[in-house]
C-alpha positions in Angstrom: -104.8 -33.6 44.0 -106.6 -31.8 46.9 -109.8 -33.7 46.4 -108.0 -37.0 46.2 -106.1 -36.3 49.4 -109.4 -36.3 51.3 -110.1 -39.9 50.5 -108.0 -41.5 53.3 -109.8 -39.4 55.9 -113.3 -40.8 55.0 -114.7 -43.5 57.2 -113.6 -44.6 60.6 -110.1 -43.2 61.4 -107.9 -42.7 64.4 -107.4 -39.1 65.5 -105.0 -37.6 68.1 -106.8 -35.0 70.1 -105.0 -31.7 70.6 -103.2 -31.0 73.9 -105.4 -27.9 74.2 -108.7 -29.7 74.5 -111.3 -30.2 77.1 -110.6 -33.9 77.5 -110.0 -34.7 81.1 -107.0 -36.5 82.6 -107.4 -37.4 86.3 -110.3 -34.8 86.5 -108.3 -32.0 85.0 -108.9 -30.6 81.5 -105.9 -31.2 79.1 -105.8 -27.5 78.2 -105.2 -26.7 81.9 -102.3 -29.2 82.1 -100.8 -27.9 78.8 -100.8 -24.3 80.1 -99.0 -25.5 83.2 -96.4 -27.2 81.0 -97.4 -30.7 82.1 -96.7 -33.4 79.5 -99.6 -35.8 79.1 -99.6 -39.0 77.0 -102.5 -38.7 74.5 -104.1 -41.7 73.0 -105.7 -41.7 69.5 -109.5 -41.9 69.4 -111.7 -43.5 66.8 -113.9 -41.0 64.9 -115.9 -41.2 61.8 -115.8 -38.8 58.8 -118.9 -39.4 56.7 -118.1 -36.7 54.2 -115.0 -34.5 53.5 -115.8 -32.1 50.6 -113.5 -29.4 49.2 -115.8 -26.4 48.8 -113.4 -23.8 47.4 -109.7 -23.5 46.6 -108.1 -20.1 47.0 -104.5 -21.1 47.6 -103.0 -21.1 50.1 -106.5 -21.3 51.7 -108.7 -24.4 51.1 -112.3 -24.3 52.3 -113.9 -27.6 53.2 -117.1 -29.1 54.6 -117.0 -32.1 56.9 -119.8 -34.3 58.2 -118.4 -36.2 61.1 -119.0 -38.0 64.4 -119.1 -36.3 67.8 -115.6 -35.9 69.3 -114.0 -35.0 66.0 -111.4 -32.2 66.3 -111.6 -30.2 63.1 -108.3 -28.3 63.9 -106.6 -31.7 64.1 -108.3 -32.9 60.9 -107.1 -29.7 59.1 -103.6 -30.2 60.4 -103.5 -33.9 59.4 -105.0 -33.0 56.0 -102.2 -30.4 55.5 -99.6 -32.9 56.5 -101.0 -35.4 54.0 -100.7 -32.8 51.2 -97.1 -32.2 52.0 -96.5 -36.0 51.5 -98.4 -35.9 48.2 -96.5 -32.9 46.9 -93.1 -34.3 47.7 
């Protein structure tokens, strides 16, 4: 089930960057705006996941290896992967 859940993430996908990132909005890093409590509208970015391989399963921890394009946020990918698993289990 875990290995199958990686399949939708392989290839070109849209990813939402985290609010605590170095992406700049009007010359200011998003993490600075987030710390100030400023709401910023984020846009999804196209990224490419070439490989998403489950390396070890030691529930509740899953270790994986990803080969991806520049600009990929692994924290966001891990979060999205976890959300996809919740949908699969339910």
